[in-house]
N, C-alpha and C positions, 0 to 999 in steps of 0.2 A: 853434131852430136857424136856420130859414127867414128870419125877421127879421134875425139878424146876417149871414145869408148875402147877402140883397137889400140890406141898408145898408152892408155892405163893398163891394160890387159898385158902388153908386152913387156913394159917397164915391172910390172910385178912379177911376172914369170921369170925374167932374168935375174931377178935378185936373190942372192943366195938364202937368206933367211925366209923365202917362199917354200923352199924345200926343206927347211928345218920344221915347217908346221906338218908337213907330210910325215916324217918321222914320229912327230909328237902326236898326231892323230893315230898312226898305226901302232905306237906303244901302248898309249892310253885305252883305247877302243879294243886291242888285241887283250890287255890285262883285264879289263872286264868281261869280256865274253870268255876269258879261260876260266874266270872265277867260278862259273856255273858249269864247268866240265863234269862236275858230279851228278848233276840233274838230268833226267832223260829228256827235256824238252823245257823251251824258254818261251812263255806266253802269257798273255794277261799282263795285269798290274803287280808285280811282286816285290819283294824285298831287293832283287837285283835290278829291277827297272827303276826302283826309287834310287839306287845308288848311281846308275848311268845317267839318270835325270840330273841328279845333284852336281855329279862331275860336269856334264855338260853346262850346266848353268854357271858354275864358278869360272869355266874356263872360257866357253865361246864369247860370252859378252864382253869380256875384259879384253881380248884380244883384238875382237871386231871394233870395240870403240877406238881403241889405239891405232889399228890399221886405219880405220876412216877417218880419224882426226887427222893422222900424220899424211895422208895422201893429200889433204888440202893445205896443212901447215907447212909441209916441205916447198910448196912452190910459192907459199906468202913469204917465207924467210928467205928463199933464194931469189926472190924478185921474179920469177917466172911467170907468177900471174898477173903481176903489170904489163909484161909482154903480151901476154895472152889477151889482155883488155884491150889493147889497140887492134886488134883482129876483128874483123865483122863476126863474133861469135857471141849467141844471145848468153846470158846468164844461166837460164834453165837448160839450155843444150850441155853447156858444161859442166852443170851437176849431175844431168842425167847421165852423161858420158862416164864420169866419176862413178856414178853408183853401178852401171852396167858393167865397166870394166873391172872393177873390185869385185862385184858380186860373183862376176863369172868365174875370175881368177879363185876366188876362195871356195866356191861351190865344185869347181873341178877337183881341186886338191883335197877336199873333204871327201867328197864321192870315190875318189881313187883309194884314199886311206880306208874309206869304210868298208870298200871291197875287198882292200887286202886283209883287213881285219876279219872280216866275215869269213873269208876262206881260211884262215887260220884256225878260226873257232869251229868249222865243218870239219877240218883235218883232224882235230884233236877229240872229235868225237860228240860236240854239242848238237843239240837239235833247236832249231828256230824256227818260229810259226812266221809265214809271209807278212801278216798283218802286224805282228809286232816289230819285224824288221823295217817295213816302210813307216810305221808310226815313229821310231826312234829316229830314223834318218830324215823324215819331214819336220821333225820337231827340231832337230840341229840344224838343217838348212833354214827354218824359219827364224830361228835364233840369229845365223848369220845375217840374214836379210834384214831384220829390224834393227840390230844394234849397228851393223854395217852402216847403215842410213843415219842413224843416231851420231855415229861418230864422224860423218862427213859434215852435219851440221854442227857439231862442235868444231871441227876444224874452219868453218866459215866465221867462228866467232873469235877465233886466237889469232895470234902473230907469230908465235915461235913454236917449236915442237914440244919445248919443255910445259908451256901453259897446256897444249893440246895434251900432253901426257897426263898432268894434273887434274884438269878438269875431267878426262876420261876416267881416271881413277876414282875420283869423288863420286861421279854418277854411277860407275859399277858398284862402289860400295854402298851407295844408298838404295839402288834398286834391287840389287842382290843379297847383300849381306845384313842391312839393318832395315830391310823393308818389314820383315812380319813384325820385329820390335816397334818400330816407327808407328806402324797401322795399330798395333795393341795400345800404345801410348795415346795416340788420338781418339781410338774407339773409346778408351775407357774414362773419356770426358765428354762424351755427347749422351743424350737420351738414349735410353734402351731400344725404343722403337726405331731409332735412326741407324742402328748398328747394321742390320742386314743389308738396306740398300746403299750404305755408306761402303760396305765390304763389296758389294758388286760392281759398284764404281770404280774402286780401288783395283779390281781385277782388270778392266779395261784400260786403267791409266797405266799400268805397267806391263808391257809385251810380255816380259818374261814370265810372269804371273798368269797372263792369259793363255800363254802356250803351255804352261806346265797344267794348268786346270784343264785346258782342252785334251792334251794328252793323256791324263788320268782317265778322263770321261771316255775317249775313244777307246782305252782299254778295259771299259766296263770296271772303273775303280772309282766311280763317281759317288759311292756310298761313304767314302771316309771324309768327305766334306760337310756330312751331317744333314739335317732337317733344312736348315736355312737356305742351303743352295739347290734345293730340290727342283724348283723352278727353271734355274739356271742349267742344271744338269739335263733336265729334260729338253730342253731348247736346244742344247749343244749336241744332244744323241739324235734329234730329229734329223730327216732325211735334208730338211731345208737349212741345217746348220753350216751347209757350205757357202751358203750366201752370207752369213754371220761373219766368216772367216775373210771371204773377199772384201766386203764391206769394210770390215776392220783394217785390213791390208791396205786398202785403197785411201780410208781415210788417214790412216798413220803416215804413209807415204806422201800424200797430198800436204799435210800439216808441215812434216819435217822439210819436204823440198820447198814449202812457200818459205819457211824460215829461212833456209839457207840462201834462197834467192834474195830475200828482203836484205839478209846480213851483207851481202856480195855486193848488191846493187848501193847500198850505204856507203861501202868502201870506195865504190867507185866515184862517188859524189864528192869524196874528202879531196 
């Protein structure tokens, strides 16, 4: 596993496209921070925070799905995975190494970009609270983690990079772009008493929605969700909410890794 981890990290860092993400994050984050230059401070859940969250929700999941799926699809298409299958390497170690290497590389470039953008914002005279900065940072890192894992699962299912790109875009479009519309369409055809429970289930079924709600609650903006979410907001604001996040992350990781292992094991038996 550690050899795959190190190999994946080295290969990713050596790619020229890797450093284009550094430029992208710096430009996007710097512009967002500079938009608030007229405000004395930036804290809590404001319109500016909503803008940053929306931009992150549009950009990060799409890129992570494509990067994660390509990391597997490249080896499937080139035949390298067949060669790796001849070595005494378990499938779960292969998947864990891929996840670890890619997440480490993407977390490094985003953290570095975030630091540069923050420095630019501070030089321009903006004020930022520590809680706000950490909330936005961990929200973005969590998006990278969840959708990178999902992208790797997609890569285990496809055979070519074109298939990986197509399926990644479809998943992104459904989970990010049309999720509210699809949810409204479904809830409009169920009994009224089912709406609140189904909405809460929908939040946990979509990692982007779960992270968005968690961020809003952490910045004391939970009132925007209305009375139906009072119990959920209260539980996410409680000191024990950290266990909810940990269990959700472990459950999501377990399900996606299990699906990836089963897909690759099925290919081995062909």
